[in-house]
C-alpha positions as CSV (number, residue, x, y, z in Angstrom):
1,M,89.4,138.1,57.2
2,S,92.2,135.9,58.3
3,E,91.5,132.7,60.3
4,K,93.7,134.1,63.1
5,E,91.5,137.2,63.4
6,M,88.4,135.1,63.4
7,N,89.8,132.8,66.1
8,S,90.9,135.6,68.3
9,Y,87.5,137.4,68.4
10,R,85.3,136.7,71.4
11,F,81.8,138.1,71.8
12,S,82.4,138.6,75.5
13,S,85.2,141.1,74.7
14,G,82.7,144.0,74.6
15,I,83.6,144.8,71.1
16,E,81.0,144.4,68.4
17,P,82.1,142.2,65.5
18,S,82.6,143.9,62.1
19,D,80.1,143.1,59.4
20,E,82.7,140.9,57.7
21,M,83.3,139.0,60.9
22,L,79.6,138.6,61.5
23,K,79.0,137.4,58.0
24,Q,81.8,134.8,58.3
25,L,80.5,133.6,61.7
26,M,77.0,133.2,60.4
27,K,78.3,131.3,57.3
28,E,80.2,128.9,59.5
29,V,77.3,128.4,61.9
30,A,75.0,127.7,58.9
31,E,77.4,125.2,57.5
32,E,77.7,123.4,60.8
33,A,74.0,123.4,61.2
34,K,73.5,121.9,57.8
35,E,76.1,119.2,58.4
36,S,74.4,118.3,61.7
37,N,71.0,118.3,60.1
38,D,72.2,116.1,57.3
39,K,73.7,113.6,59.7
40,A,70.6,113.5,61.9
41,M,68.4,112.9,58.8
42,I,70.6,110.0,57.7
43,D,70.5,108.5,61.2
44,F,66.7,108.9,61.3
45,F,66.1,107.1,58.0
46,K,68.6,104.3,59.0
47,S,66.6,103.9,62.2
48,L,63.3,104.0,60.3
49,K,64.5,101.4,57.8
50,H,65.7,99.1,60.6
51,E,62.4,99.4,62.4
52,A,60.4,98.7,59.2
53,K,62.6,95.6,58.5
54,S,62.0,94.4,62.1
55,I,58.2,94.9,61.8
56,R,58.1,93.1,58.4
57,K,60.0,90.2,59.9
58,E,57.7,90.0,62.9
59,W,54.6,90.3,60.7
60,S,55.9,87.6,58.3
61,N,56.4,85.3,61.3
62,H,52.9,86.1,62.5
63,Q,51.3,85.3,59.2
64,S,53.3,82.1,58.9
65,F,52.1,81.0,62.3
66,S,48.5,81.8,61.5
67,V,48.7,79.7,58.2
68,N,50.6,76.8,59.7
69,G,49.4,77.1,63.3
């Protein structure tokens, strides 16, 4: 299936996609979903690490104050 054919197809056209078109569309959607999921996972763990670092720093300051306070 050519890229031109894929780009010209619209679901609203009233014409059912061929099995080949549907397979290609599903593959592309799955790839985009995986990329989006991977990015969200990376962002989540970055945020989690940042929050853990912040809590460790705060806890360290708290312990230092209790010992020296």
